[in-house]
N, C-alpha and C positions, 0 to 999 in steps of 0.2 A: 770848535763843539761846545755849542752851551754846555752850562754846568749839568741842567737835569739830560740832557742826551746823556753826556758821561756816565751819570749814573746809573741810566737806564742801562747803559750797554754792559759797564760793570755789574748789573745784576742778573743781565739775561747771561752772558759768561758763567757766572756760579751755579744758577737753575740749571742751566744746559746740561752741568754733570751726572745733577739728579734723572732727568729726564732721557739721559742714554741711556743707564741703567734698567730704569723705567722701559725703554724703549725693546730693551733685549729682553725685559720677562716679557713682555706681552706679543715679543715676536716668537718664544717658546711656546709660551700659551697656545698662541693660532698655531702653531706647527703642531704641535702634540692637538689639540681637537682637529686638525683636518687629515690625519694620519693615522691617528689609533684610538681607542675607546676602551674603558674596561670592559673586562670580559662579566660584573655582573652587574646591577645598577644597587649601588648603595642604599636607595631609597626604600629598596623593596628586601632588606634583609631586616629581620630581629633584629631590637634594641639588646645592644650587651648591657651589665649591670652597671650604673655610672655611666651609662652612655651620655645623657644630656649634661652632667657635672663636668665631664670629659671636656665637654666641647664648650662649656662654659671657662674652664680654665685656660684652656688653648686661646680662646679669645680674648681675655684677660691679661695672659702673657703677650698676644702681639700688641696689644695696648699699652701696656705697659713700655714693653719697648720702642715704639711708635713714640711715646711720652718724651723718653729720655733722649731722642736722636732728633725729637722735634725742638725739646730746650737746650740742645748741642747746637742745634742749627741757628735761635733766635738768636745765642749768644754771641757766634759767631760771625755770623752774617755781617750786621756792620762794618764790622772791623776786615773783613772781607770786600767789601763793597766798596769801602774808602780807602785800601791799599791800591785796587784795581783800578780806584776812581783816578790816583795822584799819576799812575804811572799812563792813563791815555792820558790825560792833561798835558802831563811833560813830554809825552811825544816817545816814550822810553819804552818799547817790548820788552816784558818779563820774558825772556830766551828761556833761563831757568828752570821758574817757576812754571812757564806755560809745559815745558817737555817736563818737570817732576808728575803734571798735573796729567798729562796724557798717556805716562807708564803703568801711575798710580790706575786711572780710569782704564786701561787695559786690561790692568791687572784683577778689577773691580768686576769688570765686565765677563771674564774668564773664568772666576770663582761662581759667580752668579751664575754661570752655564752649566758648571758642575755641580754645583749645588739643586739647581732645577732637575738635573738628571738622575740625580741620589734621589730627591725628592719623590719626584714621577715613580721612581721604582719600590721606593717604601710604601709610597700609597698604592702601590699593584697589590704588593706582598700582603700589607696588612687589610685589603679588600678582600682579599684570597682566602684568609687565613679567618677571618670573621664569617664568611659565608661557609666554610670548610664547618668550623665549630657551632654555628646555626643548626647544621643538617645533624650534628652526633648529638642534638640533645635528643634526637628522636633515637639513640641507642641507648641512653639512660633509662628513657622510658622503658626497657626493653632487659633492664638489669646491669648494664653494663657500666663498667668505669671510665669516666672519661678526665685525661689529662691535658692542659695544654702546657706548651714553651717549657720543655721540660729540659731542663739545661741538663747536657753532657760533657763531654770532654774537649772545649772548646768550638763545641756547635750545639744547637737544640735541634731539639725531636719537637718539631710542629704540634703533632696531637698523637698522643698514647694511650688506646683502647684494650681495655682489660677484662675478659669475660671467660666463662667456662668452655668456651671453643677457641682460645688462645689469646697471646695478645699481641697487637698490631701497631707497627710503628707507621702511620701515616706521616708521609709530606706531603705538605700543598705545595704548589706553584703557580703564581699568577703569570697569565700571557694577556699582553693585550690583545685583543683584535683590530689588525691593518683596516683601514677605510678600504683598500684598494681588493684585499681578500673577499670582506664583506661584497664587495659590489657583483662577486659569481654565485653570490646566493641568491639574488635577485635576476639572477641572468642575461645581468648588462655588460657583464665584464668579460676580458677573453679568458678563454680555457674550454674546459668539456663539462660545464655544469658543475665543477666540484661545492661544495660547501663552504664558505668562507669562512666557518669558526667551527671545523672539522678538525678534530685530530687524530691518527691512527699510526697504534703500532706495528711496525712490519719489520720481522730479522731483526731485532735489539736496536730498533731505531723507534724515535719517536716523528713521524708525521706530520708537519703542519701547513698550511696553505701554501707560503712561499719559502720555509725554512726546515732543516731537521734537528735532532737535536737527539742525545747520547747520555750524558750527565744528570741530568735528573735520576736515571733509571742507577746510575752508579750509585747515587750517591746514595735515595733510598735503600738498597740493598748491602751498601756500606754500615746505614745506622740502624738500621732492622738489627745486622751482623750487632753493634754496639751493645743494644739493648738485649739481645739474647745474653752475650759474656757478663755483661753489667748482673741481670738478674740472677742467671745463672749462679753470678760468686755472692750475690747480697742475702738469695734464698736457703741455698746450699743445694738442692734441686734441681736439673735440666730445665731451661726455658729456652724455648723457637720463637721468636719473636717475628711474626710475618709482615713483608713490609707491604704498603699501598700508595699508590702514587695516585696523586687527586687534581685535577685541573678545573676548577670553577668557573661554570659560565661554556664550557667547552662541550662540542659534541665528540664525546670518544666513543673508539672504535677498534677493533684488534683485525688485522689480517692473518696476521700469525700468529699460534697460543705466546701470549706473555709471561714472563718469569713468576709474577705476583699483580694482581690485581691493579691494574690501570683505570683510575674511573673520572666521570665526572663527581661533585660534590652532591649530585642529588641520588645519586647511586649506592650512597655509602649504604645508610641504612638496611635497605635490600639486599646489599651483599655481604657485606661482614656478618649476620649470623648464620651464611648457610656454609661460612668457610669452616672446614675441619680440621683444623692444624694441627692443633696439640688440645688432647680431652686434659683438662683440668677440676681436680675437687676445688670445692668452697673454700678450703682451708690455706689450699695455693692461691685462690683467688685473694683470701685475704691477706697474705704471705705477700704476696706482690705486689697489691694496692698500697700497704703500709709501707713497703720500698719506696715506690713512686714517689708517695702522699710527703715521705721525709725530705726525701731529692727536692720534693717542689718548696717544702717549707724553708728550707737550708739552701746556704749558697757548696755549704761543704762536703764532700763527695760521701754520701750515703752509702754506706752499705759496702764502701771497698774496704 
């Protein structure tokens, strides 16, 4: 082989590792887009404070990481090409280097898959919580105090609403809409015309088009119980927090009476004011709001 051919072959071997990881990412993206979609349109959500700056910061962070990786690649690439070229020229196949490289490449592919799966879930959860937070702005206009991401003992309360008719611990759950289920909405899928975006509660279970769940119900009840115990101790008077479970973007119904409100995010403003769980005086509301605000301002366990 000519010197030029050896150089090109060496470069192709090195670049193939990069394209392998890019191929894994591309395949995962195509699979995700072909099978699921976000329950709400992110572009239709009201922009949260500093949203534009947050996007710019994330873009610049990615640019910085890309620049660092590019710098390392530019420096190491000539040496890697020279080394491979030397092996090809003398006809010695570097089995140890190739084996090590393949193991490393497989590990990187596995890590890419795991991180992509985690990123997909985080993206879904973030979108769902932003959708719920947008709707809760309507409750603030009615005099309610709304708090987000309240830190508890090893977990967090997604949203905490305080008003004269009680305290409400709201748990938001993001669930992808599966494309195969959405076909039922158009009447083109198999089945009895069920809505592909519907979830209904029945006898302690949440029934989605192709799966069921119980853990979100248990989690919402457990977290509301924690809020009740914490605020009762912190304020010195009994507080009974009411759980609520929200599935943004889903059509939520019930076939049996749920133990607490299970809602679509757009039902919150119309539902919360109608719940008469605990009558609170303005002084009690102020005391509860103070304790929650203190906990939100500090990592310390305020009021405990």
